[in-house]
C-alpha positions as CSV (number, residue, x, y, z in Angstrom):
1,M,1.3,-6.0,-0.9
2,P,2.9,-4.8,-3.8
3,K,4.2,-1.7,-3.3
4,R,2.4,2.0,-5.5
5,I,4.6,3.9,-7.6
6,L,3.5,6.6,-9.5
7,N,4.9,9.5,-12.4
8,G,5.0,13.1,-11.6
9,V,6.9,16.1,-12.0
10,V,9.8,17.3,-9.7
11,T,8.5,20.5,-8.5
12,S,11.2,21.2,-6.2
13,D,14.7,19.8,-6.0
14,A,16.1,22.5,-2.6
15,N,16.9,20.1,0.2
16,A,19.4,17.6,0.4
17,Q,18.2,13.8,-1.2
18,T,14.7,14.9,-1.1
19,V,12.6,16.4,-4.1
20,T,9.1,17.4,-4.4
21,V,7.3,15.7,-6.2
22,S,3.8,16.5,-8.3
23,V,1.3,13.9,-9.2
24,E,-1.8,14.7,-11.4
25,R,-4.9,13.1,-11.4
26,R,-7.7,12.9,-13.8
27,F,-11.3,11.7,-13.3
28,K,-14.5,12.1,-14.4
29,H,-17.1,14.2,-12.1
30,P,-20.0,12.2,-10.9
31,L,-22.8,14.6,-11.3
32,L,-21.5,17.1,-13.9
33,H,-19.3,14.3,-15.9
34,K,-16.7,16.8,-16.7
35,T,-12.8,15.7,-16.7
36,V,-11.7,17.1,-13.7
37,R,-8.1,17.5,-12.8
38,K,-5.9,17.2,-9.0
39,S,-2.5,17.6,-8.2
40,K,-1.0,15.9,-4.7
41,K,2.8,16.6,-3.9
42,Y,4.8,14.0,-2.3
43,R,8.1,14.4,-0.6
44,A,10.5,11.3,-1.8
45,H,13.9,10.2,-1.3
46,D,16.4,11.0,-4.0
47,E,20.1,9.6,-2.5
48,K,22.0,10.7,-5.1
49,D,20.8,14.3,-5.9
50,A,19.9,13.0,-9.3
51,F,16.9,15.4,-10.0
52,K,16.5,18.7,-11.0
53,V,13.2,20.6,-11.3
54,G,11.2,19.2,-14.4
55,D,12.1,15.9,-14.6
56,L,9.4,13.4,-15.2
57,V,10.4,10.7,-12.4
58,R,8.8,7.2,-11.2
59,I,7.7,6.9,-7.2
60,Q,7.6,3.9,-5.3
61,E,6.2,3.7,-1.5
62,C,8.9,3.1,1.0
63,A,9.5,2.8,4.7
64,P,9.7,5.7,6.1
65,K,12.9,7.7,5.7
66,S,12.5,10.9,7.6
67,K,8.9,12.4,9.0
68,T,7.5,13.6,5.6
69,K,9.1,11.0,3.6
70,R,7.1,7.9,3.2
71,W,8.0,7.2,-0.9
72,E,11.3,6.9,-2.8
73,V,12.6,7.7,-6.8
74,I,13.2,5.1,-8.9
75,A,15.9,5.7,-11.4
76,E,14.2,7.0,-15.0
């Protein structure tokens, strides 16, 4: 099964080897037919602490690295 890849913006880099990435998705509301924006935050593993707040990154699913980390940053 292929691993999911998402694009997002780094919102926090306060923890060691971890970044918080906000991923936004857009969809049309089924009843109102209006474009709705929803965002979700993912905690991703950043081995070299290379990414800072505001950076655009791609994250990929991986095996669990800690209690909350299930994603890793792909070099971009």
